[in-house]
PAVEXVEX-505236 format. One line per 10 residues: number of its first residue (from 1); their letters; for each residue x, y, z of N, C-alpha, C. Coordinates in nm, 2 decimals. Layout:
BEGIN
NUM> a> X,Y,Z,X,Y,Z,X,Y,Z; ...
***
This chain:
BEGIN
1> mkkftmilll> 4.90,-4.17,-3.45,5.02,-4.09,-3.45,4.98,-3.95,-3.42; 4.87,-3.90,-3.47,4.83,-3.76,-3.44,4.80,-3.74,-3.30; 4.74,-3.84,-3.23,4.71,-3.84,-3.09,4.83,-3.83,-3.01; 4.94,-3.90,-3.05,5.06,-3.91,-2.97,5.13,-3.77,-2.98; 5.13,-3.71,-3.10,5.19,-3.58,-3.12,5.12,-3.47,-3.04; 4.99,-3.48,-3.03,4.91,-3.38,-2.95,4.95,-3.39,-2.80; 4.97,-3.51,-2.75,5.01,-3.53,-2.62,5.14,-3.47,-2.59; 5.24,-3.49,-2.68,5.37,-3.43,-2.66,5.36,-3.28,-2.66; 5.28,-3.22,-2.76,5.27,-3.08,-2.77,5.21,-3.02,-2.65; 5.11,-3.09,-2.59,5.05,-3.04,-2.47,5.13,-3.06,-2.35
11> gipmimfsdy> 5.21,-3.17,-2.35,5.28,-3.21,-2.23,5.40,-3.12,-2.21; 5.47,-3.08,-2.31,5.59,-3.00,-2.29,5.56,-2.87,-2.22; 5.47,-2.79,-2.27,5.44,-2.66,-2.19,5.39,-2.68,-2.05; 5.32,-2.79,-2.03,5.27,-2.82,-1.89,5.38,-2.85,-1.80; 5.48,-2.93,-1.85,5.60,-2.95,-1.76,5.68,-2.83,-1.74; 5.70,-2.75,-1.84,5.77,-2.62,-1.82,5.70,-2.53,-1.72; 5.57,-2.52,-1.73,5.49,-2.44,-1.64,5.50,-2.49,-1.50; 5.49,-2.62,-1.48,5.50,-2.68,-1.35,5.64,-2.65,-1.29; 5.75,-2.66,-1.37,5.88,-2.63,-1.32,5.89,-2.49,-1.28; 5.83,-2.40,-1.36,5.84,-2.26,-1.33,5.77,-2.22,-1.20
21> craqvlnrfy> 5.65,-2.28,-1.18,5.58,-2.26,-1.05,5.66,-2.30,-0.93; 5.72,-2.42,-0.94,5.80,-2.47,-0.83,5.91,-2.38,-0.80; 5.97,-2.33,-0.91,6.09,-2.24,-0.89,6.05,-2.11,-0.83; 5.93,-2.07,-0.84,5.88,-1.94,-0.78,5.84,-1.96,-0.63; 5.84,-2.08,-0.58,5.81,-2.10,-0.44,5.93,-2.07,-0.36; 5.94,-1.96,-0.29,6.06,-1.92,-0.22,6.05,-1.93,-0.07; 6.15,-1.97,-0.01,6.16,-1.99,0.13,6.27,-1.90,0.19; 6.24,-1.84,0.30,6.33,-1.75,0.37,6.44,-1.84,0.44; 6.56,-1.78,0.43,6.68,-1.84,0.51,6.76,-1.74,0.57; 6.84,-1.77,0.66,6.93,-1.68,0.73,7.08,-1.72,0.71
31> lqgkvgyknt> 7.16,-1.62,0.70,7.30,-1.64,0.68,7.37,-1.52,0.74; 7.45,-1.55,0.85,7.53,-1.44,0.92,7.44,-1.32,0.96; 7.32,-1.36,1.01,7.23,-1.25,1.06,7.15,-1.18,0.95; 7.16,-1.22,0.83,7.09,-1.16,0.72,6.98,-1.26,0.66; 6.88,-1.20,0.60,6.77,-1.28,0.54,6.78,-1.28,0.39; 6.77,-1.40,0.33,6.76,-1.41,0.19,6.65,-1.52,0.16; 6.64,-1.56,0.03,6.54,-1.65,-0.01,6.59,-1.75,-0.11; 6.55,-1.88,-0.09,6.59,-1.99,-0.18,6.46,-2.05,-0.24; 6.48,-2.11,-0.36,6.37,-2.19,-0.42,6.37,-2.33,-0.36; 6.27,-2.41,-0.41,6.26,-2.54,-0.36,6.37,-2.63,-0.39
41> yqeivinpvy> 6.46,-2.59,-0.48,6.58,-2.67,-0.52,6.70,-2.62,-0.43; 6.67,-2.54,-0.33,6.77,-2.48,-0.24,6.87,-2.40,-0.31; 6.83,-2.34,-0.42,6.92,-2.24,-0.49,6.88,-2.10,-0.44; 6.99,-2.02,-0.42,6.96,-1.89,-0.37,6.91,-1.80,-0.49; 6.79,-1.75,-0.47,6.73,-1.66,-0.57,6.75,-1.52,-0.53; 6.74,-1.49,-0.40,6.75,-1.35,-0.35,6.86,-1.36,-0.24; 6.97,-1.29,-0.26,7.08,-1.29,-0.17,7.05,-1.24,-0.03; 7.11,-1.30,0.07,7.08,-1.26,0.21,7.14,-1.12,0.24; 7.07,-1.02,0.22,7.11,-0.88,0.24,7.02,-0.80,0.33; 6.91,-0.86,0.37,6.81,-0.79,0.45,6.83,-0.82,0.60
51> dagseffegv> 6.80,-0.72,0.68,6.81,-0.74,0.83,6.69,-0.82,0.88; 6.58,-0.82,0.81,6.46,-0.90,0.85,6.38,-0.92,0.72; 6.29,-1.02,0.72,6.21,-1.04,0.61,6.10,-1.14,0.64; 5.98,-1.12,0.59,5.87,-1.22,0.61,5.88,-1.33,0.50; 5.79,-1.43,0.52,5.78,-1.52,0.41,5.70,-1.45,0.30; 5.69,-1.52,0.18,5.61,-1.46,0.08,5.46,-1.48,0.09; 5.38,-1.38,0.08,5.24,-1.38,0.09,5.19,-1.30,-0.04; 5.10,-1.37,-0.11,5.04,-1.31,-0.23,5.15,-1.26,-0.33; 5.26,-1.34,-0.33,5.37,-1.32,-0.42,5.47,-1.21,-0.38; 5.45,-1.16,-0.25,5.52,-1.05,-0.20,5.58,-1.08,-0.07
61> alvmqggkrg> 5.70,-1.03,-0.04,5.76,-1.04,0.09,5.79,-0.90,0.15; 5.77,-0.89,0.28,5.80,-0.76,0.35,5.95,-0.78,0.40; 6.03,-0.68,0.37,6.17,-0.69,0.41,6.21,-0.56,0.48; 6.32,-0.57,0.56,6.37,-0.45,0.63,6.52,-0.44,0.61; 6.57,-0.32,0.60,6.71,-0.29,0.58,6.74,-0.15,0.64; 6.83,-0.14,0.73,6.86,-0.01,0.79,6.74,0.06,0.86; 6.65,-0.02,0.91,6.54,0.03,0.99,6.42,0.07,0.90; 6.43,0.06,0.77,6.33,0.09,0.68,6.27,-0.03,0.61; 6.14,-0.03,0.59,6.07,-0.15,0.54,6.01,-0.12,0.40; 6.01,-0.23,0.32,5.95,-0.22,0.18,5.92,-0.36,0.14
71> yintagrefi> 5.89,-0.38,0.01,5.84,-0.50,-0.04,5.92,-0.55,-0.17; 5.94,-0.68,-0.17,6.01,-0.74,-0.29,5.92,-0.84,-0.35; 5.94,-0.87,-0.48,5.87,-0.98,-0.55,5.96,-1.10,-0.56; 5.91,-1.21,-0.62,5.98,-1.33,-0.62,6.11,-1.33,-0.71; 6.12,-1.22,-0.78,6.24,-1.20,-0.86,6.35,-1.12,-0.78; 6.31,-1.08,-0.66,6.40,-1.00,-0.58,6.40,-0.85,-0.60; 6.31,-0.81,-0.69,6.30,-0.66,-0.72,6.22,-0.59,-0.61; 6.28,-0.48,-0.56,6.22,-0.40,-0.46,6.12,-0.31,-0.53; 6.00,-0.36,-0.55,5.90,-0.29,-0.63,5.83,-0.18,-0.55; 5.83,-0.19,-0.42,5.79,-0.08,-0.33,5.91,-0.05,-0.24
81> alqfddaspf> 5.97,0.07,-0.26,6.09,0.10,-0.20,6.09,0.09,-0.04; 6.21,0.06,0.01,6.22,0.06,0.16,6.22,0.20,0.21; 6.10,0.24,0.26,6.07,0.37,0.30,5.99,0.39,0.43; 5.93,0.27,0.47,5.84,0.28,0.58,5.90,0.24,0.72; 5.86,0.31,0.82,5.91,0.28,0.96,5.84,0.16,1.02; 5.73,0.12,0.97,5.66,0.00,1.02,5.58,-0.05,0.90; 5.55,-0.17,0.89,5.47,-0.23,0.78,5.43,-0.37,0.81; 5.32,-0.41,0.74,5.27,-0.55,0.76,5.26,-0.61,0.62; 5.25,-0.75,0.62,5.24,-0.81,0.49,5.11,-0.77,0.42; 5.10,-0.79,0.29,4.97,-0.76,0.22,4.87,-0.87,0.25
91> vnglacvkya> 4.75,-0.82,0.27,4.63,-0.90,0.29,4.52,-0.85,0.20; 4.49,-0.94,0.10,4.39,-0.91,0.00,4.43,-0.78,-0.07; 4.56,-0.77,-0.10,4.60,-0.66,-0.19,4.63,-0.53,-0.11; 4.61,-0.53,0.02,4.64,-0.40,0.10,4.74,-0.43,0.21; 4.82,-0.34,0.24,4.92,-0.35,0.35,4.91,-0.22,0.43; 4.92,-0.25,0.56,4.92,-0.14,0.66,5.07,-0.09,0.68; 5.10,0.04,0.66,5.23,0.09,0.67,5.23,0.22,0.75; 5.35,0.25,0.80,5.37,0.37,0.88,5.47,0.46,0.80; 5.43,0.58,0.78,5.51,0.67,0.70,5.50,0.81,0.76; 5.62,0.87,0.79,5.62,1.01,0.85,5.54,1.01,0.98
101> gkygfinlng> 5.55,0.90,1.05,5.48,0.90,1.19,5.34,0.86,1.19; 5.28,0.84,1.07,5.13,0.80,1.07,5.11,0.67,0.99; 5.00,0.61,1.02,4.97,0.48,0.95,4.86,0.50,0.84; 4.88,0.43,0.73,4.78,0.42,0.63,4.79,0.29,0.56; 4.72,0.28,0.44,4.72,0.15,0.37,4.76,0.17,0.22; 4.84,0.09,0.17,4.88,0.10,0.03,4.84,-0.03,-0.05; 4.83,-0.02,-0.18,4.80,-0.13,-0.26,4.94,-0.19,-0.32; 4.93,-0.29,-0.41,5.04,-0.35,-0.46,5.12,-0.27,-0.56; 5.06,-0.15,-0.60,5.14,-0.06,-0.68,5.21,0.05,-0.59; 5.19,0.04,-0.46,5.25,0.13,-0.37,5.17,0.26,-0.36
111> dwiiqpiydn> 5.05,0.26,-0.42,4.96,0.38,-0.41,4.89,0.38,-0.27; 4.87,0.50,-0.22,4.79,0.52,-0.10,4.64,0.49,-0.13; 4.59,0.39,-0.06,4.44,0.37,-0.07,4.37,0.43,0.05; 4.44,0.43,0.16,4.40,0.50,0.28,4.51,0.59,0.32; 4.50,0.71,0.32,4.61,0.81,0.35,4.66,0.78,0.49; 4.79,0.81,0.51,4.85,0.79,0.65,4.81,0.91,0.74; 4.70,0.89,0.81,4.64,0.99,0.90,4.62,0.93,1.04; 4.65,0.80,1.06,4.62,0.74,1.19,4.74,0.72,1.27; 4.72,0.73,1.40,4.83,0.71,1.50,4.87,0.56,1.51; 4.78,0.47,1.48,4.81,0.33,1.48,4.71,0.26,1.39
121> afsfsegmar> 4.74,0.14,1.35,4.65,0.07,1.26,4.70,-0.08,1.25; 4.60,-0.17,1.22,4.63,-0.31,1.20,4.57,-0.36,1.07; 4.62,-0.47,1.02,4.58,-0.53,0.90,4.43,-0.56,0.90; 4.37,-0.57,0.78,4.23,-0.60,0.76,4.19,-0.74,0.81; 4.08,-0.75,0.87,4.03,-0.88,0.91,3.88,-0.88,0.89; 3.83,-0.97,0.81,3.68,-0.97,0.78,3.64,-0.84,0.72; 3.72,-0.78,0.64,3.69,-0.66,0.56,3.69,-0.53,0.64; 3.74,-0.54,0.77,3.76,-0.42,0.85,3.89,-0.41,0.91; 3.95,-0.29,0.92,4.08,-0.27,0.99,4.06,-0.17,1.10; 4.12,-0.21,1.22,4.11,-0.12,1.33,4.21,-0.01,1.32
131> vekkgrwgfv> 4.17,0.11,1.35,4.26,0.23,1.34,4.25,0.31,1.47; 4.36,0.38,1.50,4.36,0.46,1.62,4.39,0.61,1.59; 4.31,0.70,1.65,4.33,0.84,1.64,4.31,0.91,1.77; 4.41,0.98,1.82,4.40,1.05,1.94,4.36,0.96,2.06; 4.42,0.84,2.06,4.39,0.75,2.17,4.26,0.67,2.17; 4.19,0.69,2.06,4.06,0.61,2.05,4.06,0.53,1.92; 3.99,0.42,1.93,3.99,0.32,1.82,3.86,0.31,1.74; 3.87,0.29,1.61,3.75,0.27,1.53,3.79,0.17,1.42; 3.71,0.17,1.31,3.73,0.07,1.20,3.70,0.13,1.07; 3.79,0.10,0.97,3.77,0.15,0.83,3.75,0.03,0.74
141> nprgeliipc> 3.69,0.05,0.63,3.67,-0.05,0.53,3.78,-0.04,0.42; 3.80,-0.13,0.32,3.91,-0.12,0.23,3.90,0.01,0.14; 3.79,0.08,0.14,3.78,0.21,0.06,3.83,0.32,0.14; 3.86,0.30,0.27,3.91,0.41,0.36,3.80,0.48,0.43; 3.68,0.43,0.42,3.56,0.49,0.49,3.56,0.45,0.63; 3.55,0.55,0.72,3.55,0.52,0.86,3.41,0.48,0.90; 3.39,0.34,0.90,3.26,0.29,0.92,3.22,0.30,1.07; 3.32,0.28,1.16,3.29,0.29,1.30,3.38,0.39,1.36; 3.33,0.50,1.41,3.41,0.62,1.46,3.51,0.57,1.56; 3.62,0.65,1.57,3.72,0.62,1.67,3.68,0.67,1.81
151> iyeqasdyst> 3.60,0.59,1.88,3.54,0.63,2.01,3.58,0.53,2.12; 3.65,0.42,2.08,3.67,0.31,2.18,3.81,0.32,2.24; 3.82,0.29,2.37,3.95,0.29,2.44,4.04,0.18,2.39; 3.99,0.07,2.35,4.06,-0.04,2.29,3.97,-0.11,2.19; 4.03,-0.19,2.10,3.96,-0.27,2.01,4.04,-0.38,1.96; 3.97,-0.49,1.93,4.03,-0.61,1.87,3.99,-0.63,1.72; 4.06,-0.72,1.65,4.01,-0.74,1.51,3.88,-0.81,1.51; 3.81,-0.81,1.40,3.68,-0.88,1.39,3.71,-1.03,1.37; 3.62,-1.10,1.43,3.63,-1.25,1.42,3.48,-1.30,1.43; 3.44,-1.38,1.34,3.30,-1.43,1.33,3.20,-1.31,1.33
161> glaavrkdnk> 3.24,-1.20,1.27,3.15,-1.09,1.25,3.14,-1.00,1.38; 3.22,-1.03,1.48,3.22,-0.95,1.60,3.36,-0.90,1.64; 3.36,-0.79,1.71,3.49,-0.73,1.76,3.47,-0.69,1.90; 3.57,-0.73,1.99,3.56,-0.69,2.13,3.62,-0.55,2.14; 3.54,-0.46,2.20,3.59,-0.32,2.22,3.56,-0.27,2.36; 3.64,-0.18,2.40,3.63,-0.12,2.54,3.58,0.02,2.54; 3.48,0.04,2.62,3.42,0.17,2.63,3.38,0.19,2.78; 3.42,0.31,2.83,3.40,0.34,2.98,3.46,0.23,3.06; 3.57,0.18,3.02,3.65,0.07,3.09,3.58,-0.06,3.10; 3.48,-0.08,3.02,3.41,-0.21,3.01,3.41,-0.26,2.87
171> vgfiglkget> 3.42,-0.40,2.85,3.43,-0.45,2.72,3.30,-0.52,2.68; 3.26,-0.49,2.55,3.15,-0.56,2.49,3.18,-0.60,2.35; 3.09,-0.65,2.27,3.11,-0.69,2.14,3.02,-0.61,2.04; 3.08,-0.57,1.93,3.00,-0.49,1.83,3.00,-0.57,1.70; 2.90,-0.54,1.62,2.89,-0.60,1.48,2.96,-0.52,1.38; 2.95,-0.56,1.25,3.02,-0.49,1.15,2.97,-0.35,1.11; 2.86,-0.32,1.17,2.81,-0.18,1.15,2.82,-0.09,1.27; 2.89,-0.15,1.37,2.91,-0.08,1.50,2.80,-0.10,1.60; 2.70,-0.18,1.57,2.59,-0.20,1.66,2.64,-0.29,1.78; 2.59,-0.26,1.90,2.62,-0.34,2.01,2.55,-0.48,2.00
181> ilpfindfam> 2.63,-0.58,2.00,2.57,-0.72,2.00,2.57,-0.78,2.14; 2.68,-0.77,2.21,2.68,-0.82,2.35,2.72,-0.70,2.44; 2.65,-0.68,2.55,2.67,-0.56,2.63,2.81,-0.54,2.69; 2.83,-0.42,2.73,2.96,-0.38,2.79,2.96,-0.41,2.94; 2.98,-0.54,2.97,2.97,-0.59,3.11,3.10,-0.66,3.15; 3.20,-0.67,3.06,3.32,-0.75,3.09,3.43,-0.66,3.12; 3.52,-0.71,3.21,3.64,-0.64,3.24,3.75,-0.66,3.14; 3.74,-0.78,3.07,3.83,-0.81,2.97,3.77,-0.92,2.88; 3.81,-0.92,2.75,3.75,-1.02,2.66,3.84,-1.05,2.55; 3.84,-1.17,2.50,3.92,-1.21,2.38,3.82,-1.23,2.26
191> nfnadkeamv> 3.88,-1.24,2.14,3.80,-1.26,2.03,3.73,-1.40,2.03; 3.62,-1.42,1.95,3.56,-1.55,1.94,3.65,-1.64,1.85; 3.67,-1.76,1.90,3.75,-1.85,1.83,3.68,-1.94,1.72; 3.75,-2.03,1.67,3.69,-2.11,1.56,3.57,-2.19,1.61; 3.56,-2.22,1.74,3.45,-2.29,1.79,3.33,-2.19,1.83; 3.35,-2.06,1.79,3.25,-1.96,1.82,3.23,-1.94,1.97; 3.34,-1.95,2.04,3.34,-1.92,2.19,3.44,-1.81,2.22; 3.42,-1.73,2.32,3.51,-1.62,2.36,3.53,-1.63,2.51; 3.65,-1.59,2.55,3.68,-1.59,2.69,3.66,-1.45,2.74; 3.59,-1.43,2.85,3.56,-1.30,2.91,3.60,-1.31,3.06
201> tregkqfmis> 3.63,-1.19,3.12,3.65,-1.18,3.26,3.55,-1.09,3.32; 3.49,-1.14,3.43,3.39,-1.06,3.50,3.41,-1.08,3.65; 3.43,-0.97,3.72,3.45,-0.97,3.87,3.55,-1.08,3.91; 3.66,-1.08,3.84,3.77,-1.16,3.88,3.76,-1.31,3.84; 3.65,-1.34,3.77,3.63,-1.48,3.72,3.63,-1.48,3.57; 3.67,-1.59,3.51,3.68,-1.60,3.37,3.59,-1.71,3.32; 3.52,-1.68,3.21,3.42,-1.77,3.15,3.44,-1.78,3.00; 3.39,-1.89,2.94,3.37,-1.90,2.80,3.23,-1.87,2.77; 3.20,-1.78,2.67,3.07,-1.75,2.64,3.04,-1.78,2.49; 2.91,-1.80,2.46,2.87,-1.82,2.32,2.84,-1.69,2.25
211> lsgkilreve> 2.81,-1.70,2.12,2.78,-1.58,2.04,2.66,-1.51,2.09; 2.58,-1.58,2.16,2.46,-1.51,2.22,2.49,-1.45,2.35; 2.61,-1.47,2.40,2.65,-1.42,2.53,2.63,-1.51,2.65; 2.57,-1.63,2.62,2.55,-1.72,2.73,2.68,-1.78,2.78; 2.68,-1.79,2.92,2.80,-1.84,2.98,2.80,-1.99,2.96; 2.91,-2.05,2.91,2.92,-2.19,2.88,2.98,-2.27,2.99; 3.09,-2.21,3.05,3.17,-2.27,3.16,3.27,-2.17,3.21; 3.31,-2.20,3.33,3.41,-2.12,3.40,3.55,-2.18,3.36; 3.65,-2.10,3.34,3.78,-2.14,3.30,3.89,-2.10,3.39; 4.01,-2.15,3.37,4.12,-2.11,3.46,4.16,-1.97,3.43
221> pfneheeher> 4.22,-1.90,3.53,4.26,-1.76,3.52,4.35,-1.74,3.40; 4.34,-1.62,3.34,4.41,-1.59,3.22,4.49,-1.46,3.25; 4.62,-1.45,3.20,4.70,-1.33,3.22,4.67,-1.23,3.12; 4.59,-1.13,3.16,4.55,-1.02,3.07,4.67,-0.94,3.01; 4.77,-0.92,3.09,4.88,-0.84,3.05,4.96,-0.91,2.94; 4.97,-1.04,2.95,5.04,-1.12,2.84,4.96,-1.11,2.71; 4.83,-1.12,2.72,4.75,-1.11,2.60,4.76,-0.97,2.53; 4.77,-0.87,2.61,4.79,-0.73,2.55,4.92,-0.72,2.48; 5.02,-0.78,2.54,5.16,-0.78,2.48,5.16,-0.86,2.35; 5.09,-0.97,2.35,5.09,-1.05,2.22,5.01,-0.97,2.11
231> drkktkr> 4.91,-0.90,2.16,4.83,-0.82,2.06,4.91,-0.71,2.01; 4.99,-0.64,2.10,5.07,-0.53,2.06,5.18,-0.57,1.96; 5.23,-0.69,1.97,5.34,-0.74,1.89,5.30,-0.82,1.78; 5.18,-0.80,1.72,5.13,-0.88,1.62,5.21,-0.88,1.49; 5.17,-0.95,1.39,5.25,-0.97,1.27,5.32,-0.84,1.22; 5.26,-0.73,1.22,5.31,-0.61,1.16,5.43,-0.55,1.24; 5.44,-0.59,1.36,5.54,-0.53,1.45,5.68,-0.59,1.41
***
């Protein structure tokens, strides 16, 4: 009998906790051009009042109203006011936002971790975020330290420990300390993919290369302009 009682006592809170967790899984929906959020029972938890909104990441959703962006929690509370001209979802507790014409990074308390001093910036990838100042790109760490100076004409996010960057109109790959890993001999390059291969363009031909820079095979032509447009319109846009 004691064993049965213990099971009941343990079982009740577990069921309640499970129901609570399910209730907190919110999904975006649209109604008359506005965004709101429903739980898994299709009950409206957050009324559709926003012009745009992301899905929930790390318990937070990015929302926009009247051209300003801010953040809400799963209870619908705007815990970071709608004040930003541009913003991205939180990644590992940091979000890239634009305020008063400049980009910086805030934490989940809305505090500035990296002051808004950059002309452009993107979310963190592999512990580094690319930032732009006076038309040149570099990389900062989560403490706001400019690990790689803003000296590059273009830069991509880090992938497999490497980032494609452009210098003197040629593209090469650098490591996490800014050291050149693969030389600046490409006219264009994409990030390394999950197979640890990257596509590069040289003298009008396109190839897949390995992490060592070895040419693996020639590939079909790729539209560089379309890739730049996709890059420009990434998640935070």
